[in-house]
C-alpha positions as CSV (number, residue, x, y, z in Angstrom):
1,M,-9.2,-33.1,14.7
2,R,-10.4,-30.5,12.3
3,D,-6.8,-29.0,11.8
4,V,-5.5,-32.4,11.0
5,R,-8.2,-32.9,8.4
6,L,-7.6,-29.1,7.0
7,D,-3.9,-29.9,6.8
8,Q,-4.5,-33.1,4.8
9,I,-6.8,-31.5,2.3
10,N,-4.3,-28.4,2.1
11,G,-1.7,-30.9,1.2
12,Q,-3.7,-32.5,-1.4
13,I,-4.5,-29.0,-2.8
14,S,-0.7,-27.9,-3.0
15,A,0.1,-31.2,-4.6
16,A,-2.5,-30.8,-7.2
17,Q,-1.7,-27.2,-7.7
18,A,2.0,-28.2,-8.4
19,Y,1.1,-31.0,-10.9
20,I,-1.3,-28.5,-12.6
21,S,1.4,-26.1,-12.9
22,S,3.7,-28.7,-14.5
23,L,1.0,-30.1,-16.7
24,T,0.3,-26.4,-18.1
25,T,3.9,-25.9,-18.8
26,R,3.8,-29.2,-20.8
27,V,0.7,-28.2,-22.6
28,D,2.4,-24.9,-23.5
29,G,5.3,-26.5,-24.9
30,L,3.2,-28.9,-26.9
31,K,1.3,-26.0,-28.2
32,Q,4.4,-24.2,-29.2
33,R,5.6,-27.3,-31.2
34,A,2.1,-27.6,-32.8
35,T,2.4,-24.1,-34.4
36,T,4.9,-25.5,-36.8
37,F,2.2,-27.7,-38.2
38,A,-0.9,-27.5,-40.2
39,P,-3.6,-26.5,-39.2
40,Y,-2.0,-24.1,-36.6
41,N,0.7,-23.1,-39.2
42,T,-1.2,-21.4,-42.3
43,S,1.9,-21.5,-44.4
44,P,1.4,-23.3,-47.8
45,G,4.1,-25.6,-47.4
46,A,3.4,-26.5,-43.5
47,R,3.4,-30.2,-42.8
48,R,0.6,-32.2,-41.3
49,M,0.8,-32.3,-37.5
50,P,2.2,-35.8,-36.4
51,D,-0.4,-38.2,-35.0
52,D,1.8,-38.8,-31.8
53,L,2.1,-34.9,-31.1
54,A,-1.8,-34.6,-31.4
55,E,-2.4,-37.5,-29.2
56,E,0.0,-36.3,-26.5
57,M,-1.8,-33.0,-26.8
58,V,-5.3,-34.6,-26.2
59,R,-3.7,-36.7,-23.3
60,A,-2.3,-33.7,-21.6
61,L,-5.4,-31.3,-22.0
62,S,-7.4,-34.2,-20.8
63,E,-5.3,-34.7,-17.7
64,L,-5.2,-31.0,-17.2
65,R,-9.0,-31.0,-17.1
66,T,-9.2,-33.9,-14.8
67,Q,-6.6,-32.4,-12.4
68,N,-8.6,-29.0,-12.3
69,S,-11.8,-30.7,-11.6
70,A,-10.0,-32.6,-8.8
71,L,-8.6,-29.6,-7.3
72,N,-12.0,-27.9,-7.2
73,E,-13.5,-31.0,-5.6
74,R,-10.7,-30.7,-2.8
75,R,-11.5,-26.9,-2.5
76,T,-15.1,-27.8,-1.9
77,E,-14.2,-30.6,0.3
78,L,-12.1,-28.2,2.3
79,Q,-14.9,-25.7,2.7
80,N,-17.4,-28.5,3.8
81,V,-15.0,-29.5,6.7
82,V,-14.8,-25.9,7.8
83,N,-18.5,-25.4,7.7
84,S,-19.1,-28.9,9.4
85,Y,-16.9,-28.1,12.0
86,D,-18.0,-24.6,12.7
87,A,-21.8,-25.9,12.9
88,D,-20.6,-28.5,15.6
89,I,-18.7,-25.9,17.5
90,K,-21.7,-23.6,17.4
91,R,-23.8,-26.4,18.5
92,F,-21.7,-27.5,21.2
93,K,-21.5,-23.9,22.6
94,E,-25.3,-23.6,22.3
95,L,-25.7,-27.0,24.5
96,R,-23.2,-25.8,26.9
97,T,-24.8,-22.5,27.4
98,S,-28.3,-24.1,27.8
99,A,-26.8,-26.8,30.3
100,A,-25.1,-23.9,32.3
101,A,-28.7,-21.9,32.3
102,R,-30.4,-25.1,33.7
103,V,-27.8,-25.4,36.5
104,N,-28.1,-21.9,37.3
105,E,-31.8,-22.1,37.4
106,A,-31.8,-25.2,39.6
107,N,-29.4,-23.5,42.0
108,H,-31.6,-20.4,42.3
109,S,-34.7,-22.5,42.9
110,K,-32.9,-24.4,45.8
111,R,-32.1,-21.1,47.4
112,Q,-35.6,-19.8,47.5
């Protein structure tokens, strides 16, 4: 069950990384386009950046921040699942060892 959950989260992480990569490429392209306009281009004749380019940059950067945040949440979730199952396994082993010790003690008492 743990492995199934980890596979699901890893799939989400992979998808998020791919989307972040494409967003980063898009943002880089928008930044490159922006360099031809004021204020990024300091030439005296540089035209003002078109509103649609500025809006697209804001949206893309916002989406990139959102996706990076979601990716960090998935990574945290992955670690929490690992920690939770590790704690459960440790507790199970402790209980099993304790139960085995009680059985051995009971068998030893019966023999005497």
